[in-house]
C-alpha positions in Angstrom: 36.5 4.0 10.5 37.7 7.4 10.7 34.6 9.2 12.1 36.1 12.6 11.1 34.6 12.5 8.0 31.4 10.6 8.2 29.3 14.5 7.8 31.4 14.5 3.9 30.3 10.9 3.0 26.2 11.8 3.8 26.7 15.2 1.7 28.4 13.3 -1.1 25.5 10.9 -0.6 22.7 13.6 -0.5 24.0 15.3 -3.7 24.1 12.0 -5.5 20.4 11.5 -4.4 19.3 15.0 -5.3 21.2 14.6 -8.8 18.8 11.4 -9.4 15.6 13.1 -8.6 16.5 16.0 -10.8 17.6 13.7 -13.7 14.0 11.6 -13.2 11.7 15.1 -13.2 13.8 16.7 -15.8 13.0 12.9 -17.7 9.2 13.5 -16.7 9.0 16.8 -17.8 10.5 15.9 -21.4 8.2 13.2 -21.8 4.9 15.4 -20.4 5.9 18.1 -23.1 6.4 15.5 -25.7 3.0 14.1 -25.1 1.6 17.4 -24.9 2.6 19.0 -28.4 1.5 15.5 -30.1 -1.8 15.7 -28.4 -2.7 19.1 -28.9 -1.0 19.2 -32.7 -3.6 16.1 -33.1 -6.3 17.5 -31.4 -6.0 20.6 -33.8 -6.1 18.3 -36.7 -2.7 19.3 -37.6 -1.1 15.9 -37.5 -2.9 12.6 -37.7 -2.3 9.5 -35.7 0.7 8.3 -37.8 2.6 10.8 -37.1 4.0 9.1 -33.8 5.3 6.6 -36.0 6.7 9.0 -38.6 8.0 10.9 -35.7 9.8 7.5 -33.9 11.3 6.9 -37.6 12.7 10.0 -37.8 14.3 10.2 -34.5 15.9 7.0 -35.1 17.2 8.1 -38.4 18.4 11.9 -37.1 19.6 10.7 -33.8 20.2 6.8 -33.4 21.9 7.3 -30.5 19.0 8.5 -28.9 17.4 5.7 -27.3 13.5 5.4 -25.7 11.7 6.9 -28.3 10.2 3.9 -30.1 6.5 4.6 -31.5 4.7 3.0 -28.5 6.9 4.3 -26.1 5.4 7.9 -27.9 2.1 6.8 -27.5 2.6 6.5 -24.0 3.6 9.8 -23.5 0.5 11.2 -25.5 -1.5 9.1 -22.9 0.3 10.4 -19.8 -0.4 13.8 -20.9 -4.0 13.2 -21.6 -4.7 11.3 -18.6 -2.9 14.0 -16.3 -3.8 17.3 -18.0 -6.7 17.6 -16.0 -5.2 17.0 -12.5 -2.3 19.6 -12.1 -2.3 18.9 -8.2 -1.2 15.5 -9.4 1.7 16.7 -11.3 4.9 17.2 -8.7 3.7 13.6 -7.8 4.6 12.1 -11.2 8.0 13.7 -11.5 8.9 12.3 -8.1 8.6 8.9 -9.1 10.4 6.9 -12.3 8.8 6.8 -15.8 8.5 3.0 -15.3 6.5 3.6 -12.0 4.3 6.2 -13.6 3.7 3.6 -16.5 2.5 0.9 -14.3 0.1 3.6 -12.3 -1.4 5.3 -15.2 -1.7 2.3 -17.5 -3.0 -0.1 -14.7 -5.7 2.1 -12.8 -8.9 3.2 -13.7 -9.8 6.0 -11.9 -8.3 9.1 -10.6 -8.6 8.3 -7.0 -7.0 5.2 -7.7 -3.8 6.8 -9.4 -3.6 9.5 -6.7 -3.2 6.5 -4.3 -0.7 4.7 -5.8 1.7 7.7 -7.1 1.8 8.6 -3.0 2.3 5.4 -1.5 5.2 4.8 -4.5 6.8 7.6 -3.2 6.3 7.0 0.7 7.0 3.7 0.8 9.6 3.9 -1.8 8.7 0.9 -3.6 10.5 -0.8 -6.4 8.9 -1.3 -9.7 8.5 -5.1 -8.8 7.2 -4.6 -5.4 4.5 -1.6 -7.1 3.2 -3.7 -10.0 2.3 -6.3 -7.0 0.6 -4.2 -4.8 -1.6 -2.9 -7.6 -2.1 -6.7 -8.9 -3.2 -7.5 -5.2 -5.6 -4.7 -5.6 -4.0 -2.9 -2.8 -6.1 0.4 -3.3 -9.7 -1.3 -2.9 -8.8 -3.3 0.1 -7.5 0.2 1.8 -10.7 2.1 1.0 -12.6 -0.8 2.3 -10.8 -1.4 5.6 -10.8 2.7 6.0 -14.9 1.9 6.5 -14.3 -1.3 8.8 -12.6 0.2 11.8 -14.0 -0.3 15.7 -15.5 2.2 16.9 -12.8 2.5 19.4 -10.1 2.7 16.7 -12.2 5.7 15.2 -11.8 7.7 18.6 -8.5 7.5 18.7 -6.6 10.4 17.8 -4.6 8.7 15.0 -5.3 9.1 11.3 -5.8 5.5 10.4 -6.6 5.8 6.8 -4.5 3.9 4.6 -2.9 2.1 7.8 -5.2 -1.1 8.0 -7.1 -3.3 5.5 -10.3 -5.0 5.3 -8.3 -8.2 4.1 -4.7 -9.1 3.1 -3.1 -11.0 1.0 -0.7 -13.8 1.3 -0.2 -15.2 -2.0 3.6 -15.5 -1.5 3.2 -18.1 1.0 1.8 -20.9 -1.7 -0.2 -22.2 1.2 -2.6 -25.0 0.6 -6.3 -24.2 1.3 -6.0 -26.7 4.3 -3.5 -25.2 6.8 -2.5 -24.5 10.2 -2.6 -21.4 12.2 1.3 -22.9 12.9 1.4 -23.1 9.1 0.2 -19.8 8.5 2.7 -18.3 10.9 5.9 -20.0 10.1 5.2 -18.7 6.3 5.0 -15.6 7.3 8.3 -15.6 9.4 9.4 -17.0 6.6 8.7 -14.0 4.1 9.0 -11.4 6.5 10.1 -8.9 3.8 6.6 -9.8 1.7 4.5 -9.4 4.9 6.3 -6.3 5.6 5.3 -4.8 2.1 1.5 -6.2 2.2 1.5 -4.7 6.1 3.3 -1.4 4.9 6.8 -0.5 5.8 6.1 1.2 8.8 5.5 -1.9 10.6 9.0 -2.9 12.6 8.5 -6.7 13.3 9.4 -7.1 17.2 8.7 -11.1 17.4 6.7 -14.3 17.5 4.9 -15.8 20.0 5.7 -12.7 22.0 5.4 -13.5 26.0 2.8 -11.8 28.4 2.7 -12.6 31.7 0.0 -12.2 33.8 -0.3 -13.2 37.3 0.7 -16.9 37.3 -0.1 -17.8 34.0 1.7 -16.9 30.1 0.2 -15.9 27.2 1.8 -15.5 23.7 0.8 -13.2 20.7 1.2 -14.8 17.7 3.4 -11.9 16.4 4.0 -8.8 17.6 4.9 -5.2 15.3 5.6 -1.9 16.2 4.0 1.4 14.2 6.1 4.3 13.5 4.0 6.6 12.2 1.0 5.5 15.0 3.6 5.2 17.5 2.3 2.2 19.1 2.5 -1.4 19.4 0.2 -4.0 17.3 -0.5 -7.3 17.7 -1.8 -9.6 15.2 -3.7 -12.8 15.9 -4.0 -15.9 13.6 -7.2 -17.9 13.5 -7.2 -20.3 10.4 -10.8 -20.6 10.5 -13.9 -18.6 10.4 -14.4 -15.6 12.7 -16.0 -16.2 15.8 -17.1 -13.3 18.7 -15.3 -14.9 21.4 -11.9 -14.4 19.4 -11.9 -10.7 20.2 -12.1 -11.0 23.9 -8.4 -13.1 23.8 -7.0 -10.1 21.7 -8.6 -7.5 24.1 -6.8 -9.5 27.0 -3.8 -9.3 25.1 -4.0 -5.4 24.2 -4.3 -4.8 28.1 -1.6 -6.5 29.2 0.9 -4.6 26.6 -0.6 -1.1 27.8 -0.2 -1.9 31.6 3.1 -4.3 30.9 5.1 -3.6 27.8 3.6 0.0 26.4 6.2 2.8 27.2 4.9 5.9 28.5 5.5 8.0 25.4 3.7 5.4 23.6 -0.1 5.4 22.2 -2.2 2.8 23.1 -1.7 -0.6 21.5 -4.0 -1.9 19.2 -4.8 -5.1 17.6 -5.9 -7.4 14.2 -7.4 -10.1 14.4 -6.7 -11.9 11.2 -9.0 -15.0 10.0 -9.4 -17.2 7.2 -13.1 -16.0 6.6 -15.2 -13.8 8.1 -19.2 -13.0 8.4 -19.6 -9.1 7.7 -22.6 -8.7 10.0 -21.2 -10.8 12.8 -17.8 -9.1 12.5 -20.2 -5.7 12.7 -22.1 -6.5 15.9 -18.7 -7.9 17.9 -16.7 -4.6 17.1 -19.5 -2.1 18.2 -19.4 -3.1 21.9 -15.4 -3.5 21.9 -14.1 -1.0 24.0 -10.5 -1.7 22.4 -8.9 -0.3 19.3 -9.3 -3.5 17.4 -10.4 -4.7 14.0 -10.9 -8.1 12.2 -9.6 -8.5 8.8 -9.4 -11.8 6.3 -6.9 -13.3 4.9 -6.7 -14.7 1.2 -3.7 -17.0 -0.2 -4.6 -15.8 -3.9 -4.3 -12.8 -5.6 -8.1 -11.6 -5.1 -10.8 -11.2 -8.0 -10.3 -7.1 -8.7 -13.5 -6.7 -9.8 -15.5 -8.2 -7.1 -13.4 -5.5 -4.8 -14.1 -3.2 -6.9 -18.0 -3.7 -6.7 -17.7 -4.3 -2.8 -16.3 -0.7 -3.0 -18.9 0.8 -5.3 -21.8 -1.1 -2.8 -19.7 0.6 0.3 -20.1 4.7 -1.5 -23.3 3.9 -2.5 -24.4 3.2 1.1 -23.0 5.8 2.4 -24.1 8.1 0.0 -27.7 7.1 1.1 -27.0 7.3 4.8 -26.0 11.3 3.7 
C-alpha cells in the first residue's frame, strides 16, 4: 500500500462521516419541527386529532416520492417533540443518534433519567439498533443504577468515576445455558460468545485471555477471565462461580488482584479491579463481606434469562427510597 496517500483517505472518510452526521441531525430537526407544529396546533384547538391522518394522505397525494410520512410515523414525531420539549439539555443528544434509535428510546423508556442514560450510551458505545434494543430489553439502566450503589469501600475510594461501569447483575441470555451448569460451561460459553459478552460488559472492556496464568512462588494460579478497561486504565479480573456467593470466594479474588498488581500491572496503569460473578447471592452477606475487603472488588450475579424489568424497577425504587431516608 502506498503510504503517501493514507492522510487523504482519512480526510475522505472523515468528510463522509461528517456528512452523514449532518444529514441525520437535519432529519431529526425536521421531525422535531413537524412534531412541534402539529402539537401546538392541536393544543390550541386549531386542528383535531384526525389531522394527522389527513396530513399523511395529503403528503402521499401531493408528493408521492416522499417516504417516511405515514400517519403512524407523523404521530411519533408529535410524541417525540412532546416527550422532550421540557428537557432542552437533551436536545444535542437527540440529534447525534438516528431516528430509529430515538424511537426505541422514547417509546420504550418511561422516565427522563432512563432516556438520558440510553441516549448517552447509544452515542458513546455507537450501538447498532439491534444492540440498543437488546440493552433496553435486558434492563441495562436499572441494573447499572443498582450496580453503582453496590461497590465495595475500596472501589469507592479509588480516584476513578466508576458510575455506569459495573453492574449488580449481568445477563447472559445469549448463552442458552440450562439451569444446572458448571463454571466450565459458563466460561466456554462466554468465550464462544465474546462479542455479546463485551456488549453486556461495555465496549471499553478489552479481552486479554481465559485461564490467565499467574505464577506466585512455585505455584501456578489461573484467573478465569482477564480484561483491560480503557477508560479506567486497569486490569479487570472476572472470577466465575456457578453457585451462590460465599465470603471465602473473595479471598481467592483478592489474592489474584495482589498478584496482578505486583507482577503484571504496568507502572502507568491503575490498581487492578476484581469482579466475582456468581449465579446467586444474598445481598446482606455480600455487604458484610465487602465491608472489610481492602481490595477494589465487587460481587455481581449473572442471569441466564432476560430479567424481570418490573422487579428491577421495584428494587431501584427501594434503593432510592432508602437513600432518601438515610439523608
